[in-house]
Wavefront OBJ file of the C-alpha trace (Angstrom):
o trace
v -63.283 -125.181 -5.721
v -60.386 -127.096 -7.292
v -57.163 -126.413 -5.418
v -54.121 -126.775 -7.672
v -50.413 -126.381 -7.043
v -48.245 -125.006 -9.843
v -44.480 -124.959 -9.641
v -41.267 -125.250 -11.657
v -38.704 -127.371 -9.860
v -35.212 -128.646 -10.542
v -34.221 -132.295 -10.278
v -33.231 -131.808 -6.605
v -36.556 -130.127 -5.757
v -35.048 -126.632 -5.756
v -37.466 -123.841 -6.706
v -35.624 -120.621 -5.920
v -32.527 -118.696 -4.934
v -32.628 -115.351 -3.111
v -36.248 -114.715 -4.046
v -35.825 -115.448 -7.745
v -36.567 -118.302 -10.097
v -33.634 -120.607 -10.779
v -33.857 -120.699 -14.566
v -35.251 -118.454 -17.260
v -37.729 -120.552 -19.232
v -40.049 -118.345 -21.325
v -42.075 -121.430 -22.366
v -42.770 -122.148 -18.691
v -43.815 -118.548 -18.022
v -46.205 -118.745 -20.994
v -47.574 -122.089 -19.742
v -48.075 -120.614 -16.257
v -49.946 -117.634 -17.727
v -52.180 -119.876 -19.867
v -53.132 -122.042 -16.905
v -53.719 -119.276 -14.343
v -55.271 -116.397 -16.334
v -58.894 -115.882 -15.374
v -58.440 -117.802 -12.129
v -57.273 -117.160 -8.580
v -53.582 -117.281 -7.682
v -52.773 -117.773 -4.025
v -49.289 -117.046 -2.689
v -47.244 -116.107 0.313
v -46.036 -112.543 0.866
v -42.436 -113.241 -0.226
v -43.631 -114.792 -3.467
v -45.840 -111.765 -4.100
v -42.949 -109.394 -3.402
v -40.768 -111.330 -5.875
v -43.176 -110.615 -8.742
v -41.509 -107.970 -10.919
v -44.676 -105.948 -11.586
v -46.770 -106.693 -8.493
v -50.171 -108.358 -8.792
v -50.570 -110.662 -11.800
v -53.001 -109.198 -14.318
v -56.307 -110.885 -15.191
v -56.206 -113.025 -12.062
v -57.541 -112.696 -8.520
v -54.389 -112.249 -6.406
v -54.636 -113.653 -2.873
v -51.701 -113.196 -0.492
v -51.226 -115.014 2.810
v -49.071 -113.260 5.399
v -48.719 -113.045 9.162
v -48.171 -109.284 8.868
v -51.425 -107.783 10.135
v -51.023 -104.416 8.389
v -49.773 -105.681 5.002
v -51.299 -104.070 1.896
v -50.423 -103.706 -1.768
v -52.383 -102.691 -4.863
v -54.711 -105.227 -6.482
v -54.349 -107.998 -3.894
v -56.483 -109.492 -1.163
v -54.665 -110.206 2.083
v -55.421 -113.041 4.506
v -53.553 -114.137 7.589
v -53.828 -117.914 7.257
v -54.264 -120.444 4.481
v -57.630 -121.678 5.846
v -58.922 -118.067 5.906
v -57.749 -117.495 2.322
v -59.265 -120.755 1.092
v -62.578 -119.952 2.767
v -62.641 -116.616 0.905
v -61.867 -118.452 -2.361
v -64.599 -121.045 -1.832
v -66.702 -119.770 -4.714
v -63.801 -119.742 -7.192
v -63.730 -122.649 -9.629
v -59.930 -122.921 -9.866
v -57.340 -121.741 -7.335
v -53.643 -122.077 -8.094
v -51.128 -122.033 -5.253
v -48.032 -120.422 -6.769
v -45.619 -120.403 -3.809
v -43.645 -120.135 -1.688
v -42.371 -123.263 -0.071
v -44.311 -122.941 3.204
v -47.605 -122.247 1.401
v -46.967 -125.237 -0.879
v -46.300 -127.430 2.149
v -49.463 -126.323 3.930
v -51.667 -126.620 0.830
v -50.215 -129.913 -0.387
v -52.624 -132.272 1.399
v -55.593 -130.269 0.113
v -54.529 -130.046 -3.519
v -56.347 -132.015 -6.203
v -53.861 -131.353 -9.016
v -50.177 -130.648 -9.399
v -48.992 -128.707 -12.429
v -45.262 -129.242 -12.284
v -42.568 -128.147 -14.673
v -39.738 -130.607 -14.116
v -36.529 -128.802 -15.070
v -33.925 -131.355 -16.097
v -31.024 -129.675 -14.319
v -29.646 -129.149 -10.832
v -28.701 -125.587 -9.821
v -25.407 -124.786 -8.167
v -27.215 -122.631 -5.616
v -30.718 -122.800 -4.154
v -32.289 -121.789 -0.871
v -35.940 -122.699 -1.454
v -37.276 -126.184 -2.138
v -40.580 -127.796 -3.081
v -41.940 -130.017 -0.305
v -40.974 -133.673 -0.571
v -43.802 -135.605 -2.184
v -44.465 -139.131 -3.238
v -45.737 -139.007 -6.818
v -47.035 -142.574 -6.350
v -50.018 -140.893 -4.631
v -50.799 -139.122 -7.923
v -51.882 -140.138 -11.417
v -49.942 -138.591 -14.284
v -52.590 -137.142 -16.598
v -50.446 -135.242 -19.109
v -46.783 -134.952 -19.926
v -45.039 -132.814 -22.536
v -41.247 -132.919 -23.001
v -39.218 -129.971 -24.279
v -35.545 -129.790 -25.237
v -33.419 -126.772 -24.387
v -33.387 -124.236 -27.199
v -32.248 -120.691 -27.982
v -34.934 -119.259 -25.645
v -35.117 -121.902 -22.885
v -31.764 -122.618 -21.321
v -32.648 -126.035 -19.832
v -34.676 -129.040 -21.013
v -37.951 -129.423 -19.121
v -41.170 -131.405 -18.930
v -44.666 -130.068 -18.241
v -46.565 -132.603 -16.148
v -50.085 -132.580 -14.717
v -50.857 -134.975 -11.858
v -54.251 -135.733 -10.294
v -54.462 -136.995 -6.733
v -55.450 -140.668 -6.627
v -58.883 -141.327 -5.205
v -58.774 -142.978 -1.813
l 1 2 3 4 5 6 7 8 9 10 11 12 13 14 15 16 17 18 19 20 21 22 23 24 25 26 27 28 29 30 31 32 33 34 35 36 37 38 39 40 41 42 43 44 45 46 47 48 49 50 51 52 53 54 55 56 57 58 59 60 61 62 63 64 65 66 67 68 69 70 71 72 73 74 75 76 77 78 79 80 81 82 83 84 85 86 87 88 89 90 91 92 93 94 95 96 97 98 99 100 101 102 103 104 105 106 107 108 109 110 111 112 113 114 115 116 117 118 119 120 121 122 123 124 125 126 127 128 129 130 131 132 133 134 135 136 137 138 139 140 141 142 143 144 145 146 147 148 149 150 151 152 153 154 155 156 157 158 159 160 161 162 163 164 165
């Protein structure tokens, strides 16, 4: 299994405000869909509940929560990250899609980071990506995009691979 982290983050590391994304970037949503479709997405309960239509289609949806009786349509529920990862062991690609505490716990296990660097700083944010030293990673791909009529902020898609020890 390849464990990947995928996230869109502002220049100050902010990733959300009151359970919502900070910026509307259709190109990033399309990129996210292209990368994750056909694979497993792993998320915390709050991230799952922030999805406008529930479980993401054409993906295995795995939710980690401490709530022992939590259920929702089209998801698999686990009560710890290690338990969820064990259940995903046969999956080729697993994408951790949030939230902040799941990112933090999965970070040391991840082999790739798919980050959308949004070239802006929000006026309000309450959720942040864990601090990370990108010197521990090799930049494999980078694609810059200017703001346009559909995407309100400039951004860069970047794929990082963890350096071999």
